[in-house]
N, CA, C and O of each residue as an XYZ file, in Angstrom:
340
protein
N      -1.973     47.070     46.691
C      -1.662     47.151     45.127
C      -1.250     48.303     44.490
O      -0.913     48.299     43.306
N      -1.249     49.494     45.329
C      -0.756     50.594     44.867
C       0.882     50.586     45.066
O       1.605     51.159     44.251
N       1.404     49.897     46.205
C       2.678     49.942     46.438
C       3.418     49.300     45.250
O       4.566     49.678     45.018
N       2.796     48.278     44.416
C       3.346     47.437     43.301
C       3.739     48.476     42.374
O       4.912     48.565     42.012
N       2.765     49.334     41.930
C       2.655     50.032     41.075
C       3.658     51.210     41.351
O       4.242     51.669     40.370
N       3.874     51.660     42.396
C       5.007     52.716     42.742
C       6.223     51.944     42.457
O       6.899     52.471     41.572
N       6.677     50.926     42.906
C       7.660     50.133     42.866
C       8.081     49.721     41.128
O       9.181     49.696     40.575
N       6.945     49.481     40.693
C       7.131     48.980     39.284
C       7.257     50.596     38.378
O       7.885     50.508     37.323
N       6.858     51.620     38.637
C       7.259     52.889     38.127
C       8.893     52.962     38.393
O       9.734     52.957     37.493
N       9.162     53.030     39.768
C      10.499     53.179     40.114
C      11.500     52.713     39.498
O      12.425     53.330     38.970
N      11.245     51.198     39.592
C      12.070     50.244     38.562
C      12.104     50.670     36.846
O      13.143     50.722     36.187
N      10.862     50.925     36.370
C      10.961     51.634     35.043
C      11.764     52.890     34.764
O      12.520     52.970     33.796
N      11.626     53.628     35.425
C      12.218     55.002     35.388
C      13.797     54.863     35.621
O      14.648     55.436     34.940
N      14.015     54.099     36.580
C      15.689     53.564     37.045
C      16.240     53.129     35.737
O      17.268     53.606     35.257
N      15.674     52.405     35.298
C      16.119     51.399     33.736
C      16.024     52.565     32.702
O      16.976     52.648     31.926
N      15.150     53.357     32.592
C      15.108     54.059     31.606
C      15.881     55.284     31.233
O      16.332     55.556     30.121
N      15.977     56.094     32.516
C      16.676     57.468     32.610
C      18.390     56.910     33.127
O      19.355     57.411     32.550
N      18.528     56.226     33.848
C      19.976     55.676     34.802
C      20.386     54.581     33.963
O      21.584     54.311     34.055
N      19.527     53.693     32.958
C      20.279     52.817     32.289
C      20.510     51.782     33.322
O      21.452     51.010     33.149
N      19.679     51.658     34.500
C      20.281     50.544     35.614
C      19.131     49.513     35.473
O      17.914     49.682     35.532
N      19.902     48.350     35.260
C      19.305     47.204     35.677
C      19.169     46.505     37.095
O      20.235     46.150     37.597
N      17.953     46.247     37.844
C      18.214     45.677     38.741
C      18.634     44.141     38.899
O      18.664     43.700     37.750
N      18.872     43.423     39.536
C      19.250     42.290     39.177
C      18.288     41.613     40.800
O      17.334     40.835     40.782
N      18.923     42.211     41.988
C      18.175     41.678     43.142
C      17.575     42.555     43.838
O      17.991     43.712     43.895
N      16.432     42.113     44.520
C      15.742     43.324     45.351
C      15.385     42.574     46.732
O      14.605     41.623     46.765
N      15.907     42.995     47.645
C      15.701     42.475     48.986
C      14.669     43.716     49.855
O      14.640     44.945     49.785
N      13.990     42.845     50.561
C      12.576     43.539     51.221
C      12.456     42.702     52.394
O      13.128     41.685     52.564
N      11.521     43.179     53.263
C      11.078     42.395     54.255
C       9.596     41.497     53.973
O       9.114     41.439     52.842
N       9.018     40.877     55.055
C       7.945     40.136     54.530
C       6.534     40.865     54.480
O       5.526     40.196     54.708
N       6.449     42.036     54.228
C       5.417     42.894     54.673
C       4.429     42.386     53.304
O       4.835     42.031     52.198
N       3.185     42.472     53.731
C       1.838     41.833     52.766
C       1.931     42.519     51.444
O       1.587     41.931     50.419
N       2.379     43.726     51.429
C       2.207     44.557     50.266
C       3.252     43.920     48.897
O       2.900     44.119     47.735
N       4.278     43.309     49.158
C       5.362     43.069     48.711
C       4.940     41.263     48.490
O       5.627     40.907     47.534
N       4.324     40.368     48.864
C       4.123     39.089     49.116
C       2.812     38.640     48.290
O       2.158     37.703     48.748
N       2.453     39.179     47.254
C       1.242     38.997     46.345
C       1.980     38.586     44.991
O       3.087     39.067     44.747
N       1.375     37.707     44.123
C       1.820     37.145     43.029
C       2.150     38.258     41.876
O       3.196     38.182     41.231
N       1.239     39.243     41.669
C       1.662     40.139     40.560
C       2.758     40.788     40.880
O       3.284     41.207     39.848
N       3.487     41.135     42.037
C       4.614     41.671     42.368
C       5.900     40.646     41.571
O       6.771     40.959     40.760
N       5.604     39.505     42.125
C       6.443     38.154     42.120
C       6.783     38.025     40.419
O       7.864     38.052     39.831
N       5.228     37.859     39.852
C       5.556     38.125     38.140
C       6.205     39.116     37.756
O       7.230     38.932     37.099
N       5.797     40.322     38.049
C       6.783     41.209     37.551
C       8.027     40.763     37.604
O       8.597     40.132     36.714
N       8.531     41.130     38.801
C       9.950     40.606     39.322
C      10.541     39.504     38.063
O      11.421     39.619     37.210
N       9.666     38.502     38.394
C      10.264     37.331     37.533
C      10.667     37.322     35.720
O      11.554     36.829     35.023
N       9.161     38.369     35.449
C       9.385     38.899     34.214
C      11.033     39.696     33.676
O      11.762     39.393     32.731
N      11.191     40.856     34.790
C      12.203     41.059     34.668
C      13.601     40.865     34.949
O      14.591     41.591     35.032
N      13.284     39.333     35.098
C      15.016     38.711     35.734
C      15.452     39.365     37.020
O      16.653     39.310     37.288
N      14.438     40.119     38.044
C      14.796     40.320     39.097
C      14.466     39.581     40.329
O      13.324     39.382     40.743
N      15.802     39.106     40.998
C      15.593     37.897     42.109
C      14.775     38.687     43.545
O      15.015     39.863     43.817
N      14.131     38.123     44.093
C      13.656     38.717     45.000
C      14.109     38.057     46.419
O      13.902     36.866     46.650
N      14.639     38.785     47.195
C      15.127     37.921     48.702
C      14.328     38.927     49.768
O      14.322     40.158     49.739
N      13.664     38.054     50.709
C      13.191     38.338     51.673
C      14.144     38.134     53.016
O      14.771     37.123     53.329
N      14.066     39.328     53.672
C      14.668     39.331     54.961
C      14.011     38.420     55.989
O      12.823     38.106     55.916
N      15.025     37.915     57.172
C      14.435     36.676     58.354
C      13.508     37.863     59.031
O      13.856     39.043     59.003
N      12.505     37.487     59.532
C      11.465     38.218     60.460
C      12.322     38.571     61.815
O      13.134     37.837     62.378
N      11.938     39.827     62.164
C      12.661     40.094     63.722
C      14.011     40.157     63.440
O      14.608     40.079     64.513
N      14.845     40.270     62.441
C      16.352     40.351     62.480
C      16.499     41.898     61.850
O      16.277     42.030     60.647
N      16.810     42.876     62.518
C      16.149     44.236     61.833
C      17.741     44.496     61.385
O      17.791     45.542     60.738
N      18.800     43.994     61.497
C      20.390     44.263     61.325
C      20.232     43.975     59.625
O      20.983     44.664     58.934
N      19.449     43.153     58.994
C      19.183     43.068     57.689
C      18.764     44.026     56.842
O      19.019     44.228     55.654
N      17.744     44.870     58.009
C      17.055     46.225     57.044
C      17.680     47.446     57.323
O      17.122     48.362     56.718
N      18.769     47.861     58.112
C      19.320     48.672     58.694
C      19.817     49.481     57.490
O      19.308     50.597     57.385
N      20.821     49.085     56.453
C      21.357     49.835     55.448
C      19.877     50.511     54.707
O      19.762     51.726     54.545
N      18.942     49.657     54.355
C      17.821     49.870     53.446
C      17.562     51.268     53.992
O      17.846     52.338     53.454
N      16.794     50.989     55.507
C      16.393     52.032     56.193
C      16.954     53.273     56.292
O      16.246     54.279     56.260
N      18.456     53.336     56.441
C      19.185     54.524     56.562
C      19.179     54.933     55.037
O      19.086     56.159     54.967
N      19.238     54.412     53.932
C      19.293     54.953     52.707
C      18.036     55.604     52.588
O      18.153     56.817     52.412
N      16.488     55.038     52.644
C      15.463     55.610     52.696
C      15.529     56.860     53.359
O      15.110     57.817     52.708
N      16.035     57.117     54.714
C      15.769     58.196     55.421
C      16.779     59.227     54.716
O      16.446     60.405     54.847
N      17.865     59.004     54.046
C      18.728     59.804     53.404
C      17.931     60.472     51.944
O      17.754     61.641     51.602
N      17.631     59.429     51.419
C      16.334     60.122     50.122
C      15.450     60.811     50.735
O      15.292     61.939     50.267
N      14.672     60.476     51.814
C      13.983     61.549     52.179
C      14.130     62.865     52.643
O      13.348     63.805     52.502
N      15.102     62.836     53.153
C      16.225     64.042     53.599
C      16.469     64.994     52.641
O      16.351     66.208     52.803
N      16.891     64.297     51.416
C      16.974     64.892     50.359
C      15.915     65.452     49.364
O      15.757     66.586     48.914
N      15.293     64.372     49.183
C      14.040     64.857     48.276
C      12.924     65.800     49.018
O      12.211     66.488     48.288
N      12.775     65.851     50.177
C      11.857     66.774     50.913
C      11.911     68.197     50.432
O      10.955     68.731     49.869
N      13.274     68.908     50.713
C      13.403     70.146     50.313
C      12.752     70.341     48.885
O      11.872     71.123     48.526
N      13.618     69.172     48.028
C      13.132     69.650     46.624
C      11.709     69.466     46.464
O      11.216     70.290     45.694
N      10.862     68.593     46.984
C       9.281     68.792     46.679
C       8.503     69.837     47.397
O       7.305     69.971     47.146
N       9.136     70.627     48.321
C       8.987     71.882     48.864
C       9.286     72.822     47.969
O       8.432     73.698     47.830
N      10.162     72.887     47.382
C      10.728     74.189     46.663
C       9.880     74.432     45.446
O       9.805     75.529     44.893
N       9.077     73.061     44.956
C       8.654     73.015     43.792
C       7.272     72.919     43.892
O       6.558     72.549     42.961
N       6.815     73.289     45.155
C       5.516     73.168     45.586
C       4.817     72.210     45.556
O       3.605     72.346     45.388
N       5.348     71.078     45.699
C       4.545     69.671     45.380
C       4.359     69.037     46.770
O       5.161     69.321     47.660
N       3.170     68.052     47.034
C       2.775     67.685     48.253
C       4.253     66.774     49.021
O       4.957     66.197     48.193
N       4.579     66.687     50.138
C       5.661     65.861     50.764
C       5.230     65.238     51.472
O       5.932     64.461     52.120
């Protein structure tokens, strides 16, 4: 349930600060994303949820590389601000 609130916060902040509206989210079939509250939230926000095919890692390659890049950028910022990493 915690992952849902983190994603909800990220989506809200991107909408408020950057004026970005997400139309589609693609994710794997992990259990933390496949419960009704997350799907209901995405439906209310008019976000189409796409799930990748199990065991086809090429579909997640771009997402994994972007996550790695964001972590590499964010970690020094968090350390500099004396926040937990």
